C-alpha positions as CSV (number, residue, x, y, z in Angstrom):
1,M,122.3,-13.7,-63.6
2,N,120.9,-16.4,-65.9
3,Y,117.8,-14.2,-66.4
4,F,119.9,-11.5,-68.0
5,L,121.8,-14.0,-70.1
6,H,118.5,-15.6,-71.2
7,L,117.4,-12.1,-72.2
8,G,120.6,-11.7,-74.1
9,V,120.1,-15.0,-75.9
10,M,116.6,-13.9,-77.1
11,I,117.9,-10.5,-78.1
12,A,120.6,-12.2,-80.3
13,I,118.0,-14.4,-81.9
14,Y,115.8,-11.5,-82.7
15,I,118.6,-9.4,-84.0
16,M,119.3,-12.1,-86.6
17,L,115.7,-12.2,-87.6
18,A,115.4,-8.4,-87.8
19,Y,118.6,-8.1,-89.8
20,S,117.5,-10.7,-92.4
21,L,114.0,-9.2,-92.8
22,N,115.6,-5.8,-93.1
23,L,117.0,-6.8,-96.6
24,V,113.3,-7.2,-97.9
25,I,111.6,-4.4,-95.9
26,G,114.3,-1.8,-95.5
27,Y,116.2,-2.3,-98.7
28,G,113.6,-3.8,-100.9
29,G,110.5,-1.8,-99.6
30,L,108.4,-4.9,-99.5
31,L,106.2,-5.3,-96.3
32,A,106.7,-9.0,-95.7
33,L,104.7,-10.4,-92.8
34,S,105.8,-14.0,-93.0
35,Q,109.2,-14.1,-91.2
36,A,107.9,-16.3,-88.4
37,A,107.0,-18.8,-91.0
38,F,110.6,-19.2,-92.2
39,Y,111.7,-18.9,-88.6
40,G,109.5,-21.9,-87.8
41,I,110.4,-23.9,-90.8
42,G,114.0,-23.5,-90.0
43,A,113.4,-24.6,-86.4
44,Y,111.5,-27.7,-87.5
45,A,113.9,-28.5,-90.3
46,Y,116.9,-28.3,-88.0
47,T,115.1,-30.4,-85.2
48,L,114.0,-33.2,-87.5
49,V,117.3,-33.4,-89.3
50,S,119.3,-33.4,-86.1
51,M,117.0,-35.9,-84.4
52,H,116.5,-38.4,-87.2
53,L,119.8,-38.1,-89.0
54,G,122.0,-37.5,-85.9
55,L,123.7,-34.5,-87.4
56,S,125.5,-31.9,-85.3
57,F,124.4,-28.2,-85.1
58,F,126.2,-26.7,-88.1
59,P,125.4,-29.4,-90.7
60,A,121.8,-29.6,-89.6
61,T,121.6,-25.7,-89.7
62,L,122.9,-25.7,-93.2
63,I,120.3,-28.1,-94.3
64,A,117.6,-26.0,-92.6
65,M,118.9,-23.0,-94.4
66,F,118.7,-24.8,-97.7
67,V,115.1,-25.9,-97.0
68,C,114.1,-22.4,-96.1
69,G,115.9,-21.0,-99.2
70,V,114.1,-23.4,-101.5
71,I,110.7,-22.7,-100.0
72,G,111.5,-18.9,-99.9
73,C,112.4,-19.1,-103.6
74,L,109.0,-20.9,-104.5
75,F,107.2,-18.4,-102.3
76,A,108.8,-15.5,-104.0
77,M,108.1,-16.7,-107.4
78,A,104.4,-17.0,-106.6
79,V,103.8,-13.6,-104.7
80,L,106.2,-11.2,-106.5
81,K,103.7,-10.3,-109.1
82,F,101.9,-8.4,-106.3
83,R,103.0,-5.1,-104.7
84,N,102.1,-2.9,-101.7
85,E,99.0,-4.0,-99.8
86,T,98.4,-7.1,-101.9
87,F,101.9,-8.3,-101.4
88,A,101.5,-7.9,-97.6
89,L,98.2,-9.9,-97.7
90,A,99.9,-12.7,-99.8
91,T,102.6,-13.0,-97.1
92,I,100.0,-13.1,-94.4
93,G,98.3,-16.0,-96.3
94,F,101.6,-17.9,-96.5
95,Q,102.2,-17.3,-92.9
96,M,98.8,-18.8,-92.0
97,I,99.3,-21.8,-94.3
98,V,102.6,-22.6,-92.7
99,F,101.1,-22.4,-89.2
100,V,98.2,-24.7,-90.2
101,I,100.6,-27.2,-91.7
102,L,102.8,-27.2,-88.6
103,Y,99.8,-27.5,-86.3
104,N,97.9,-30.3,-88.2
105,W,100.7,-32.5,-89.8
106,T,100.9,-34.5,-86.6
107,P,102.9,-37.5,-87.9
108,F,105.6,-35.1,-89.1
109,T,105.6,-32.1,-86.6
110,K,103.6,-33.8,-83.7
111,G,101.1,-30.8,-84.2
112,P,100.1,-29.0,-81.0
113,Y,102.0,-31.4,-78.8
114,G,105.3,-30.1,-80.2
115,I,108.7,-31.8,-80.4
116,S,110.7,-32.1,-77.1
117,G,114.1,-33.6,-76.3
118,I,116.0,-31.5,-78.9
119,A,119.7,-32.0,-78.3
120,R,121.9,-29.0,-77.4
121,P,124.8,-28.1,-79.7
122,T,128.0,-30.2,-79.2
123,F,131.5,-29.4,-80.2
124,F,134.5,-31.7,-79.8
125,G,132.7,-33.6,-77.2
126,L,131.6,-30.5,-75.2
127,T,127.9,-30.0,-75.0
128,I,126.6,-26.4,-74.6
129,E,124.2,-26.9,-71.8
130,S,124.3,-23.9,-69.4
131,V,122.7,-20.5,-70.1
132,P,126.1,-18.7,-70.0
133,Q,127.6,-21.2,-72.5
134,F,124.6,-20.8,-74.9
135,F,124.8,-17.0,-74.4
136,I,128.4,-16.9,-75.7
137,F,127.5,-19.4,-78.5
138,V,124.5,-17.5,-79.8
139,V,126.2,-14.1,-79.6
140,I,129.2,-15.4,-81.7
141,I,126.7,-16.7,-84.3
142,A,124.7,-13.4,-84.2
143,L,127.9,-11.4,-84.7
144,L,128.8,-13.6,-87.7
145,V,125.3,-13.2,-89.3
146,T,125.3,-9.4,-88.7
147,G,128.7,-9.2,-90.2
148,I,127.6,-11.0,-93.2
149,M,124.5,-8.8,-93.5
150,K,126.6,-5.7,-93.1
151,I,128.8,-6.7,-96.1
152,L,125.6,-7.5,-98.1
153,Y,124.1,-4.1,-97.1
154,I,126.9,-2.2,-98.7
155,S,127.1,-4.5,-101.9
156,P,125.9,-3.6,-105.4
157,F,123.0,-6.1,-104.8
158,A,121.7,-4.0,-101.9
159,L,122.1,-0.8,-103.9
160,S,120.0,-2.3,-106.7
161,L,117.3,-3.2,-104.1
162,K,117.3,0.4,-102.9
163,A,117.0,1.6,-106.4
164,L,114.0,-0.6,-107.0
165,R,112.6,0.5,-103.6
166,D,112.8,4.2,-104.5
167,D,111.7,4.1,-108.1
168,E,111.1,0.6,-109.6
169,K,110.5,1.9,-113.2
170,A,113.6,4.0,-113.2
171,A,115.7,1.2,-111.9
172,Q,114.3,-1.0,-114.7
173,T,115.6,1.5,-117.3
174,L,119.1,0.9,-115.9
175,G,118.8,-2.8,-116.5
176,I,117.8,-3.9,-113.0
177,S,115.3,-6.8,-112.9
178,P,112.8,-6.4,-110.1
179,Y,111.8,-10.0,-110.3
180,R,115.3,-11.4,-110.2
181,Q,116.5,-9.1,-107.4
182,Y,113.5,-9.5,-105.2
183,V,113.6,-13.3,-105.5
184,R,117.3,-13.3,-104.5
185,A,116.5,-11.0,-101.5
186,M,113.6,-13.3,-100.3
187,I,115.9,-16.4,-100.7
188,I,118.5,-14.8,-98.5
189,C,116.0,-13.5,-96.0
190,S,114.4,-16.9,-95.7
191,A,117.6,-18.9,-95.5
192,I,119.1,-16.6,-92.8
193,A,115.9,-17.0,-90.8
194,A,116.7,-20.7,-90.4
195,I,119.7,-19.8,-88.3
196,P,117.8,-18.1,-85.4
197,G,115.3,-21.0,-85.8
198,A,118.0,-23.6,-85.2
199,C,119.4,-21.5,-82.3
200,F,115.9,-21.2,-80.7
201,A,115.1,-24.9,-81.0
202,S,118.5,-26.0,-79.5
203,Y,118.3,-23.5,-76.8
204,V,114.8,-24.2,-75.4
205,T,115.0,-28.0,-76.5
206,Y,111.3,-27.9,-77.4
207,I,109.2,-26.3,-80.2
208,D,105.6,-26.2,-81.1
209,P,103.6,-24.2,-83.7
210,T,102.5,-21.4,-81.1
211,S,106.1,-19.9,-81.3
212,F,105.7,-19.3,-85.1
213,T,102.3,-17.5,-85.4
214,L,101.2,-14.5,-87.5
215,Q,101.4,-12.4,-84.3
216,E,105.1,-13.3,-84.2
217,S,105.6,-12.2,-87.8
218,I,103.9,-8.9,-87.0
219,F,106.1,-8.5,-83.9
220,I,109.3,-9.0,-86.0
221,A,108.1,-6.5,-88.7
222,S,107.2,-4.1,-85.9
223,I,110.7,-4.2,-84.7
224,L,111.8,-2.7,-88.0
225,L,109.0,-0.2,-88.1
226,V,109.8,1.0,-84.6
227,G,113.6,0.8,-84.6
228,G,113.9,1.7,-88.2
229,S,115.1,-0.1,-91.4
230,G,117.3,0.4,-94.4
231,N,120.5,0.5,-92.3
232,L,122.4,-1.2,-89.6
233,K,121.3,0.8,-86.5
234,G,117.5,0.5,-87.0
235,P,117.0,-3.2,-86.5
236,T,119.3,-3.3,-83.4
237,A,117.4,-0.3,-81.8
238,G,114.1,-1.9,-82.5
239,V,115.1,-5.3,-80.9
240,L,116.4,-3.6,-77.8
241,L,113.4,-1.5,-77.4
242,M,110.8,-4.2,-78.2
243,L,112.3,-6.9,-76.0
244,L,113.5,-4.8,-73.1
245,L,110.2,-2.9,-72.6
246,P,108.2,-5.9,-71.2
247,E,111.0,-6.5,-68.8
248,V,110.9,-2.9,-67.6
249,L,107.2,-3.3,-66.9
250,R,108.0,-6.5,-65.0
251,F,110.5,-4.7,-62.7
252,V,108.0,-1.9,-61.8
253,G,105.9,-4.4,-59.9
254,M,103.0,-4.7,-62.4
255,P,101.0,-7.9,-62.2
256,N,101.6,-10.2,-65.1
257,A,98.2,-9.9,-66.5
258,V,98.2,-6.1,-66.4
259,A,101.8,-6.0,-67.8
260,A,100.9,-8.0,-70.8
261,N,98.0,-5.7,-71.6
262,M,100.0,-2.6,-71.0
263,R,102.8,-4.0,-73.2
264,E,100.3,-4.3,-76.2
265,I,98.9,-0.8,-75.6
266,I,102.5,0.8,-75.4
267,Y,103.5,-1.1,-78.6
268,G,100.4,0.3,-80.3
269,L,101.0,3.8,-79.1
270,M,104.6,3.7,-80.2
271,L,103.7,2.6,-83.7
272,I,101.1,5.4,-84.0
273,L,103.4,8.1,-82.7
274,L,106.4,6.9,-84.7
275,M,104.4,6.8,-87.9
276,Y,103.2,10.2,-87.3
277,F,106.3,12.0,-85.9
278,R,109.1,9.8,-87.1
279,P,108.2,7.5,-90.0
280,K,111.7,6.3,-90.4
281,G,111.7,4.8,-86.9
282,I,114.1,5.6,-84.1
283,A,117.3,5.1,-86.0
284,G,116.2,4.1,-89.5
285,A,117.0,5.4,-92.9
286,Y,113.9,4.4,-94.8
287,A,110.3,5.5,-94.2
288,F,108.0,2.7,-95.3
289,K,105.2,3.9,-97.4
């Protein structure tokens, strides 16, 4: 039973990551491959604040969101002069820089050794320790995050992002500032990524840089490319498919080494076939160009 609940926890974490990135990719039309960087910054910020300042889960998470938001703002201001492939390459560069910092800043992050002993969330004297308790906890948080993102998706702000995505020059003639709107989108995307980062850190009680690599960023972006983006259904479909597929291979009795390779092959085939036959993804509303 705990196995399925653990899987549910990870699905909830990735749904939050996908919904936040959907604002930039699906609504803004910008292929950002740096979500794992903010996911990692949020996890480390939460961990360091909670361990050194003794703050509980929610205050520490709010501080982590602020840190990610500030870094996301500075990052957006630096890269938004680029578009298309150049923008994607710039986000890859940022992702690699963050990984190198997390890996080599040993006095602060403990580098490849990671940080262990992260406390579980505590509320009114009750510590959330068991997997069933954490499952309920993270699902509630994921529902709150997706509810907030749903409101944001139907707001005038999201409509302005869609206008910029579809025709940036035409949107500018209506008084929509690409720079200002994209900066806001990236700040929100970065800040929200800190929430699953805090959930992940407090769940596994250990973090190290290998959980926040470029491959992880590509995986999160692939969730949107496979499931679809620009709406509510696409990210959920992508998360369910991309996370449940390896478990299906596990149950068919395939050896772990073979299953890992088959998973990568199937992911690649899905991307190729979907881009050819269904560029909007399984349940998406936007075909990334």
